[in-house]
N, C-alpha and C positions, 0 to 999 in steps of 0.2 A: 604613578604613586604605587609604592610597594607596602603591603601589609603582611608582616611576617616574613619579608624578604628584603635584603638590601640591594637586589639586582633585578628590579622589575623589567619584564620584557614586553609589557603592554601598558596602556594608559592606566589601568588599574590591575594589578597583579596581587592575588592573595594567596599565601602559602601557609598551610597548617602542618606542623610537624608534631606527630603524636605517635611515638614508637610503641605505645602499649594498646592503641585502639586500631584494631584491624577491620572495623565495620565502617559503613558510610557515615561521614561527618557533614553536618550542615555548615556550608562556607558562607552562604549568603541568605538572609532571611527578609522577606517582605511582609509587613503586616498591614491590614487595612482596617481601620476602626472609624466609627461614626457615632455622634450623639443622637442621630435620628433613628426612627424605627427601620430595621433592615428588611430588604425584600429579596426574593430569590435572584440569583446571578450576581450578588455583590462579590467583589474579589479585588485582586491586585494584578497589574499588568507590567510588562516590560515592552516599551515602544522603541523601535529602531527608526532613526531618521538620517537624512543626509541631504547635502546641498545639490540643486540642479544647476543647469547652465546659466540660468538667471539669477543665481545667488539666493534663490528661495529655498527654504527648508521644507523638505517633503517627508511625510510619514511613508515608511517602507513596509513595515510589517509589525505585528504585535503577538506577543504570547501572553495569554491571560489564564490565571487560576481562579476558578469561580466556585462560589458556594451555591449550587443550583437549587437546593432545598434547605431553607434556613430554619426549618422547624426543629427545635431541640429534641434530641434523642435519636433512635435508630433510623429516623427518617432522613436524617441529614446526608447530603451527597455532594460530591465535588466533581469538577470537570476541568480539563486542561484544553484550551483552544489556541488555534494558530490562524492568524489573519493576514491575508495579503490584498493587493489591489492594483488597479490600473488608473491612469489619469482621467480625471473628469473633464468633459467638454466645456462645462460651464465655469467651473472653479479653476481648472488647471492643476488642482491638487490630486493626490492619490486617495481615493475612497477605500478605506479598509473594509474587507468583507471576511467573515469567518469561512474558512476552507476546510478545516479539519478539527475534529473534537475527539477527545479520549474521555469517556465518562468514568465515574468512580467505580463502576462495575467492570471496567477494562474494555468495554465496547469502543470500537473506532468508527467514527462516521466521517465520510468525505461528501461534501455537499448536503449534509443533513446534521441538524443539531440533536436528533433523537434516534441514534442507532439502536436496534433492538438485537443485534447479532454481533459476533466478534469483529466483523467488518461489514459495514453497510455503505455502498456508494450510490448516491442519488444523482441522476443527471437529467437533462431535458430529453423528451422523447425524440426519436429519430437520431440519436446520438449514441456512440460507444462510451461505455462507462470504464472500460478496461482494455488496453492494448499490451500484449505480451510479444516482444520481439527479441532477436539475438543481439548481442552487444557489438557485432561488427558484420560486415558483408562478406567475410571470407567463409564461404559455406562449402561443404563437400556433400556427395550423395548420402542420403539417410541421416543428415544432421536434422536436429528438431528443437523446437521450443514447445513447452506444454504445461499442463497442470497435473500434479499428482495428489491422489487421495489415499490416506493410509488409515487403517483401523487401530493401529498401535504405534508406539514410538519408534519401533524398528522397522526395517524396510521390507516386511512381508505383509500380505494381505493388501496389495495395492491395486488401485484403479488409475489409469492414466488416460489423458487426451493429449495427443501430440500433433503438431503440424510439421510434417516431415518432408524434406527436400527429396526430389527425384534426381536431379542433376546438380553438379557443382556451380558455384556462383559465377564462374567464368562463361557459363552458358547464357548469362544475363536473364532475359525475360522467360527463358525456357526451364526455370527452376521447377515449375509445375508441382508444387507440393500437394501432398494428399493429407487428409485428416484421419488420424488412426486412433481407434479406441481399444484400450488394452485392459485386460483383467489377469489376475494371477491365481493359479491353482494352489491348493493347500500345501502341496509338496514341492513347490517350484522354487523355493529358497530365494525369494526377492527377485525373480526373473519374470516380469509380467509378459504376456504374449499378446500380439495384435490380433483381435477377434474380428473387427469390422473396420473396413477402409472405405474412405470416399475420395476418389481421385478429383483432380482439379477439373476434369471435364464432366463430372457428374456420375460416373460409373461407381457402383457400389459393390464391394466384395466382402463376403463372409467366409472366413477361413482362407482367404487369399488377399494378398496386397496388390495384385495386378489384374483386376476384373477387366474382361475384354468387352462385356456387355453392360447394359444398364443395371442389371443384377446378376452377379455370379456367386454361386454357392459351392464351396468345396467341402463335400461331406454329405451326410444322409439328412433328408428333410422329412419331418413328420408333420403331416397336415391332418387335423381332425375337424 
């Protein structure tokens, strides 16, 4: 079906031609109304389904827009949620569970419906909440993955934590990465320096990336 086009390329294809409007246009609108008293988390959803090998229709995922606080006035708030699921051992159907939420304040929650920060990840204890890894296994010496912290939009005043390879990927299990902690001097023009290094064997270096002992310090130590 084509709306605004004589050549639809999908089951439903909507085309809006407005040469004078250079802003965002609402192409599709979902309204949810009720004659009953409303409660928090009323909203509208899009449900995705498909057929399995037994010709049964299964729920796959859901995107929901919610009014999380229905109180009229400045207290009203919205959220956008994304739900996925796995098959149930009792029903054979997929039970959809909310996985990600974007609040009206712009906070993103993974595994939680109440994120209090720009990104909150909630997971079970004794489990990893985040895994950062390279996009392939073709690594050379001093390649890294990491996290960067910046105080401004430009690339100065940085702090970084990197996992850095010692050998190339052809060495296999002998990559022996170290964990490097970087900071940047005021006049270093976006070039942070590795200040502390922890090798794969546990040696710690301050001012050196190749400590030969459990703790190596390159420089002057002041103890009081």
